[in-house]
C-alpha positions, -999 to +999 in steps of 0.1 A: +503+455+243+498+466+280+468+486+288+470+517+309+453+523+342+451+562+335+437+578+305+467+604+306+492+576+302+475+560+274+471+594+256+507+602+261+518+569+248+496+572+217+510+607+210+546+593+212+536+564+187+520+591+164+552+611+163+572+582+151+547+572+124+531+542+143+495+553+141+482+517+141+498+510+174+487+542+189+451+532+177+454+499+193+466+515+226+436+538+228+414+510+217+426+488+246+420+518+270+384+520+261+376+484+257+393+472+290+361+486+309+384+499+338+371+535+334+334+537+344+334+573+355+338+603+332+371+623+332+383+652+311+416+631+301+392+605+289+375+630+267+407+641+251+418+605+246+384+599+227+390+629+206+425+616+196+410+580+192+383+592+166+411+612+147+432+581+145+401+560+133+393+585+106+431+588+094+431+549+091+396+545+080+388+519+109+351+522+112+349+492+134+373+506+159+353+538+159+321+520+165+335+500+195+350+530+212+319+551+207+298+523+224+320+521+253+321+559+257+284+561+254+282+537+284+305+560+304+289+593+296+251+584+295+244+592+329+272+618+337+280+640+307+259+634+276+271+667+260+307+652+258+293+622+239+275+647+215+307+667+209+325+635+202+300+624+177+298+657+160+336+658+157+337+622+142+311+631+115+328+665+108+362+647+103+346+620+080+328+646+060+359+668+056+380+638+045+355+626+019+352+661+005+390+664+003+391+631-017+365+643-040+383+677-045+416+657-051+400+635-077+385+665-096+420+680-096+436+649-111+407+650-137+415+687-147+452+683-146+469+679-181+493+650-175+506+645-211+541+654-220+540+651-257+506+663-273+513+648-305+520+613-290+493+585-290+482+567-261+506+544-243+499+506-249+495+499-212+468+526-211+451+512-241+451+477-226+438+491-194+409+509-208+399+476-229+401+455-200+384+476-173+361+495-196+366+526-174+377+561-180+403+579-160+376+598-139+361+563-130+395+549-119+403+579-100+370+578-082+373+542-074+409+546-061+404+580-041+367+588-036+349+554-030+369+543+002+363+576+018+326+575+007+324+541+022+339+552+054+315+582+056+285+560+049+298+537+078+301+568+101+266+577+096+255+541+101+275+539+133+263+572+150+227+562+140+229+529+157+245+545+187+219+572+192+189+551+183+176+546+219+189+578+235+163+603+247+189+629+255+203+630+221+171+629+198+182+662+182+218+647+172+200+616+160+177+637+138+207+658+125+226+628+116+196+612+096+194+646+077+231+647+069+227+611+057+199+620+035+219+651+020+248+627+015+227+603-006+211+631-024+243+649-034+261+619-046+232+601-060+236+570-037+203+553-043+214+518-026+226+534+005+195+557+006+174+525+007+193+510+034+192+541+054+154+542+051+152+507+063+177+511+092+155+542+105+124+522+100+138+493+120+149+517+148+112+530+151+099+495+151+121+484+179+114+515+198+077+505+199+085+468+204+109+471+235+091+499+256+109+490+289+144+502+276+162+527+297+165+561+282+139+553+257+127+583+236+090+594+244+070+598+211+042+614+230+065+646+239+060+673+213+097+678+208+105+643+202+074+638+178+085+669+158+119+656+153+107+622+141+082+639+117+108+661+104+131+633+097+103+613+078+094+644+057+132+649+048+132+612+038+101+618+016+117+648-001+150+630-008+133+600-022+112+620-047+144+639-057+162+607-063+132+594-082+130+564-060+092+563-059+087+530-041+108+541-014+090+574-014+056+556-011+070+536+019+081+569+034+046+581+031+034+550+049+059+557+075+046+592+081+010+580+082+018+552+106+037+578+128+006+600+127-016+571+136+006+560+165+006+594+182-029+603+173-018+639+162-016+657+129+015+677+119+017+712+109-003+725+078+029+732+061+043+697+065+008+682+054+010+703+023+044+688+015+029+654+023+001+658-003+024+673-028+047+644-027+016+620-029+004+638-061+039+631-076+041+594-066+005+586-078+012+604-112+043+584-116+025+552-108-004+561-132-028+558-103-048+589-117-077+585-092-055+587-061-035+615-078-067+636-082-078+627-045-043+640-034-046+672-054-081+678-039-069+673-003-039+695-012-064+723-025-085+721+007-056+722+028-041+754+009-075+771+008-081+766+046-047+773+062-026+794+037-038+829+043-013+843+019-024+823-010-030+846-042-058+844-065-037+833-093-020+805-074-053+792-062-068+793-096-039+772-108-042+747-080-080+744-087-073+738-123-048+711-115-074+694-092-102+695-119-078+682-147-066+655-125-101+643-118-110+643-155-077+624-163-092+593-145-107+568-168-145+571-171-151+535-170-150+510-141-119+486-143-136+461-119-167+456-138-154+421-153-131+413-125-135+384-102-148+385-066-111+382-053-100+412-075-129+432-063-121+426-026-084+434-032-094+466-049-117+475-020-089+469+004-065+489-017-090+518-019-093+518+019-056+517+024-051+546-001-080+566+014-063+563+048-031+577+034-048+604+015-071+612+046-106+602+036-126+580+061-143+553+041-157+531+070-193+540+061-189+536+024-173+502+022-205+484+013-214+509-015-203+508-051-190+543-052-157+541-032-131+566-043-145+568-077-145+594-105-180+603-101-180+608-065-148+629-068-164+651-094-195+655-071-173+666-042-155+690-065-188+706-074-200+707-039-168+722-026-169+750-050-137+741-070-154+748-104-156+785-092-119+787-087-108+773-120-098+791-150-124+796-178-107+773-202-105+745-177-143+752-169-152+750-205-135+718-210-152+702-180-186+712-196-177+699-230-163+666-218-189+659-190-222+676-201-225+687-237-232+665-266-211+673-297-205+640-315-192+656-346-174+689-332-161+676-299-125+673-309-125+706-327-139+724-298-115+707-273-083+711-293-080+750-288-089+747-252-060+721-247-035+744-266-043+773-242-043+750-209-008+737-219+007+772-216-006+776-180+018+767-151+048+777-131+061+782-097+035+790-069+050+820-051+024+820-023+026+782-018+063+773-014+056+738-001+037+729-035+061+721-064+059+737-098+025+731-114+024+724-151-010+717-166+006+706-198+011+671-182-027+665-184-029+671-221-024+636-231-050+624-207-075+651-219-070+639-255-076+603-245-108+614-226-119+633-257-116+603-279-135+582-255-163+608-252-164+611-289-167+575-295-194+573-268-215+600-285-210+589-320-221+553-310-254+568-297-260+586-331-245+563-359-246+526-363-217+525-389-190+550-400-160+549-423-127+548-407-114+578-426-142+601-413-136+589-378-099+597-381-106+631-393-129+637-363-100+627-339-070+649-349-051+639-318-040+604-326-035+580-354-062+556-360-040+527-345-039+545-313-076+553-315-081+516-321-061+506-289-082+531-267-115+517-282-104+482-276-097+490-239-130+509-237-149+478-252-132+455-229-146+475-199-181+478-214-177+516-220-186+514-257-196+487-282-181+488-316-163+467-341-138+476-366-141+460-401-107+466-419-117+448-449-146+472-456-128+501-439-157+509-415-164+511-378-197+494-367-213+506-336-232+477-320-255+472-291-238+464-258-255+431-254-251+418-290-214+411-288-204+375-284-182+368-254-165+340-274-151+364-301-133+388-276-096+385-275-091+366-307-072+395-325-050+399-294-043+361-295-036+363-333-011+392-328+007+375-300+010+342-320+023+361-351+049+380-329+061+346-316+065+331-350+083+361-363+108+358-334+113+322-341+118+328-379+140+361-375+156+357-340+171+391-328+209+394-333+230+393-301+255+418-295+290+404-292+312+417-265+346+426-277+358+422-239+348+384-240+368+380-272+399+395-257+399+379-223+373+349-221+380+342-185+380+378-172+342+378-165+344+346-146+374+358-126+356+391-118+324+372-109+341+349-086+360+379-068+328+397-065+310+368-048+340+362-025+340+399-016+302+397-010+304+365+012+332+382+032+312+413+036+280+394+047+301+373+072+316+406+086+282+420+089+268+390+106+296+391+131+289+427+138+253+421+142+261+391+166+284+412+187+260+440+190+231+416+197+253+402+225+260+436+239+225+447+237+213+415+254+239+421+282+227+455+286+191+443+287+198+418+313+216+442+335+187+467+331+162+440+338+179+430+371+181+466+380+145+473+372+134+441+392+153+452+422+137+486+418+104+470+414+109+450+447+119+481+467+088+501+450+064+474+459+074+473+495+072+510+497+039+509+480+026+484+505+037+503+534+022+536+520-009+517+511-015+504+547-008+539+561-033+554+538-059+528+546-056+535+582-058+573+577-087+568+553-107+548+578-101+573+605-111+601+583-143+583+572-152+577+608-148+613+617-167+623+587-197+601+597-197+616+632-196+651+619-222+644+593-246+628+618-242+658+642-247+682+612-279+664+602-292+664+636-285+702+639-302+708+606-332+687+614-335+703+647-335+739+632-359+728+604-383+714+629-381+744+652-388+767+624-418+749+613-430+743+648-426+782+655-442+790+623-472+769+633-472+784+666-464+752+685-438+743+710-414+712+705-423+683+726-387+677+736-363+705+745-328+709+759-303+680+761-334+654+754-335+664+718-320+637+697-318+630+661-345+603+664-370+627+681-363+654+655-369+631+627-401+619+642-414+654+647-404+662+612-420+633+597-454+640+615-452+677+603-446+664+568-476+642+569-498+669+581-487+691+553-491+664+527-527+658+537-535+695+534-519+697+500-541+668+488-571+685+499-563+716+481-554+695+449-588+679+450-607+711+452-585+727+424-593+696+403-629+700+408-628+737+397-607+729+366-632+702+356-660+727+356-640+753+336-631+727+310-666+715+305-678+752+300-650+758+274-659+729+253-697+736+253-688+771+240-663+759+214-686+732+198-705+753+174-672+770+164-654+738+155-685+727+134-683+760+114-646+756+108-651+721+097-677+731+070-655+759+058-625+734+054-648+711+033-656+740+009-620+749+004-609+713-002-635+708-029-625+738-047-589+727-045-598+694-057-616+707-087-585+729-097-561+700-093-583+678-114-585+703-142-545+707-140-541+669-143-564+669-174-545+695-190-511+677-182-526+645-197-535+662-229-501+676-232-484+643-226-508+626-251-497+653-277-461+646-270-462+609-272-480+614-305-453+634-319-429+609-305-448+580-322-447+599-357-409+605-352-404+568-346-426+556-373-401+572-398-375+546-387-399+517-387-390+504-420-353+504-411-360+486-379-381+460-397-354+455-423-328+452-395-351+428-376-356+406-408-320+404-414-312+394-379-341+369-378-331+352-411-296+348-399-308+334-368-331+311-387-302+299-409-281+295-380-309+275-362-315+253-391-279+244-394-276+238-357-308+214-359-294+197-389-261+190-370-280+181-340-302+155-359-270+140-375-253+139-342-285+122-326-286+097-355-250+089-350-255+084-312-286+063-319-266+040-344-238+037-319-262+029-291-281+003-314-247-014-321-238-013-284-273-030-276-267-056-304-232-064-288-247-065-253-273-090-263-249-113-280-227-111-249-256-119-225-267-149-248-232-162-248-229-158-210-263-175-205-252-205-226-220-206-208-238-206-175-262-233-185-232-254-195-215-250-163-246-257-144-252-289-163-216-300-156-220-291-120-252-312-116-235-342-132-206-340-110-229-338-080-249-368-092-216-387-096-204-377-062-237-389-048-235-422-064-200-429-053-210-419-018-240-443-018-217-471-031-192-465-004-220-465+022-235-497+010-200-515+008-193-503+045-228-516+056-220-550+040-187-552+056-202-542+089-228-570+086-201-596+078-181-584+108-210-586+131-219-621+120-182-631+126-182-615+160-214-632+169-200-666+159-168-658+180-188-650+211-207-681+207-176-701+204-162-683+235-194-691+255-192-728+247-156-730+257-162-712+289-190-736+297-169-767+291-141-752+312-166-744+340-180-780+340-145-794+340-133-773+369-165-781+389-160-819+380-124-817+394-131-796+427-166-807+437-168-844+434-176-848+472-205-823+469-217-834+436-248-853+449-262-824+471-257-799+443-275-820+418-305-822+441-305-786+449-294-769+417-305-772+382-284-792+358-250-778+352-253-778+313-277-751+304-287-731+274-263-701+265-293-679+272-295-691+309-259-690+317-261-653+325-285-658+352-275-693+366-238-682+372-245-656+397-269-678+418-241-706+418-215-683+429-235-668+456-242-703+469-207-715+466-195-684+488-222-691+514-211-726+517-175-718+519-165-731+485-140-716+461-158-695+433-140-683+403-138-646+398-154-648+363-185-662+380-187-634+406-210-605+399-220-573+416-251-590+428-232-611+452-226-583+475-193-568+486-165-575+463-136-595+478-103-575+484-078-580+458-050-605+462-013-597+460+012-620+445+046-627+458+062-596+444+036-573+460+016-567+429-021-568+423-032-601+409-064-585+395-043-573+365-039-610+355-074-620+360-099-625+333-125-597+326-157-601+341-188-608+321-200-573+318-166-561+309-164-587+283-197-576+269-187-541+269-153-551+252-175-569+226-196-540+220-163-519+215-149-545+192-181-544+171-181-507+170-144-506+161-150-533+135-176-514+119-154-482+118-123-500+103-118-523+075-109-552+095-108-561+134-085-592+135-060-577+158-084-570+185-103-604+181-068-620+185-059-602+216-094-611+232-089-648+222-053-650+238-068-634+270-094-659+271-068-687+265-049-677+296-064-694+327-061-677+360-035-687+386-060-702+409-069-728+385-032-741+384-036-749+419 
């Protein structure tokens, strides 16, 4: 559908569609007009279009469309014409409320109409089936079909209006009026669920208001008008919560009011505070917090007495009686006596929180034991004069329960007073903010307190009493209720008693004699018996007739309900997401505008600051000059006055007089005056010294006389006090003698009781000792058996260890013998191998000698004769061959003869260069090893032979190398 550029055209088109019955299209047309965002300026036709748009939304029950249109219209009218937005919202709420009331009236008319043609005819079958299936009456169905949709729309209207006006400082009054109307809606139609949601919505609005303090058009809570509107809204919320009996929500409303007061640091008017404390009394009484209920009544009494000048004496007496009865209703024992440390700390925090709500400052009392306690409250009531304002019956009841001691007649004296007190009450005419006061609500608490006081007083007088006598003394309750009350009192150490049902007596015992182990056994037994009874006789279950008729109806309804809830939650999430996006966009635009404004303001501020600094410096400079001139003139006048008074003339006159010269003249004058003043003071001090000495000389005898008179008076006073002390001692002695005689009468009973207790303890001690001896003998027997077992185990382990040690030693000896045998065998084998090697070396030496002789014989026949004359014989002992060979080799080289290489040694000097064969190789590889090399190889062979089992391979290689003659010998 096309959107219109002008509101007049859109309005005209919408009216045409309405005339032909197309309201949905007309609504869509106007919706497009406001959501297109073409119109940013307010116009009168735009206002008329908005009124028509709101009427269509109400007719069609389109709350979402109404919310979108109002948001856009708020953006348009916020800075231009806020009153137009206010009129539109009021028109919207008026139409919604009017339609809801019409629907409710129509439903009531249908209920009252007689729509039966034949009075004698029975119900139709379809009506019977519908009544069985739905379980609804005709009124419920009509409400669900006619009233409920309009109530939902009205509730959506209030939510929408509150959401739109939540951050608008110009429409705070409209926001408060909407909240009040929403509260009245919840109150009129008993809408508890919607009331809880409404309270949460308003609470979130205030939290967001404090969280986002930089929003545009944000309400200022420090303004008196705004604060008054918010406080009135919270008090209306508190009133409606108490009227709907939503006590938890009422307490949260009280916390909201207290938080608002702490936030703005201002107390509301006394009339509102009276409503505040009156509602607190109701909340605490419903929650059974009697202590806080009494403190709230006390604050209400002080407030009415101080600020309500029209309060009559009768109303004041009724309020004071309520305060005193509320204080007496508190249990007289401490519930935290046997509590843990954590519970005590939690109780302290709770007391501090409640004291802040009530208006008591407890920061100075947190470390004490009496923090918001019954005793401290009663003391404050007495100190504030509350007892002087109460009725005579309440005052008598207070004295009976708190001060008097009537163990036998207490209940009979209290009962008539309670009958009279229960008739007091009514509406307070001079205090309209205080609800109707009825003292009858405290009667049950007073009866319980009377029972506790009677038990406490009887326990101080009697040791044992029959149950029938105790029941006659307490006419308020049956003995079963009295027993419950006494159990709770014994639990909190208020009284100490035991009920013996077998003997039909109540035994009042000492607080310290009761065993902690025996407590709670009766409660555990009762719980166990209840569980057993429930298991034996299980409770019968109610069979649903609806489940028999339609078994699957409950499942279908449950599924449909879950689907609707899921759809509703999805719709709500989408609404919240769109609203969040819109708010985020507005926040971004606002932040940009604020940022730009901050930049402009910062530049302007810097310019103004610089100009201000310049003006300030100039002003300071002028002030300094003016101040110096004024000081110089003042000094000049002062100096001239002094000089004139002294009859002197100034040393400097005319234009030569400067500030420095005036200061010097003034300082000299001041120095002269100071010296004269010191002289006068010295003279005055000497005169005062003479006067003081004279006064003391005259006063000395008077002081001595006064001292002697004081001694006489004190001696007389001492004697009189001593006489009084003697008389008091005699009186105390007589009193103690009478007390001794009175206690001597119960000495026999005390000894009998002591003997019975001692005998019981001796029997118990004997039994415990016998049991202990038996237990010790059993322990000793078990330990003896254990030691015997350990000895046997140790003996067996020692034998096994000895056997293992012997086996280990035998194994070690066998290994040593085996190693010794192997070593001997290796030594024998080595000796054999050494012997074989020695024989082999001897054989090689003989063969070498023979070969040498043969070669010499072949090569040196011509020189044989000269050699024989100059050399020793060729044949020498093997031991001399080593030394003869080098010498012969050296001589042969010197004479130019050929000397084989195996005869050449290092002692012959420089080794000859190696010869190359025909192929370029080194002939040294084919030569025989030298003697030293051969001996080294023999050593290696001997070592290898000793390390291996046999050395035949190496000996064979050595033998083959020795059998290979060098090539020189072939030539």
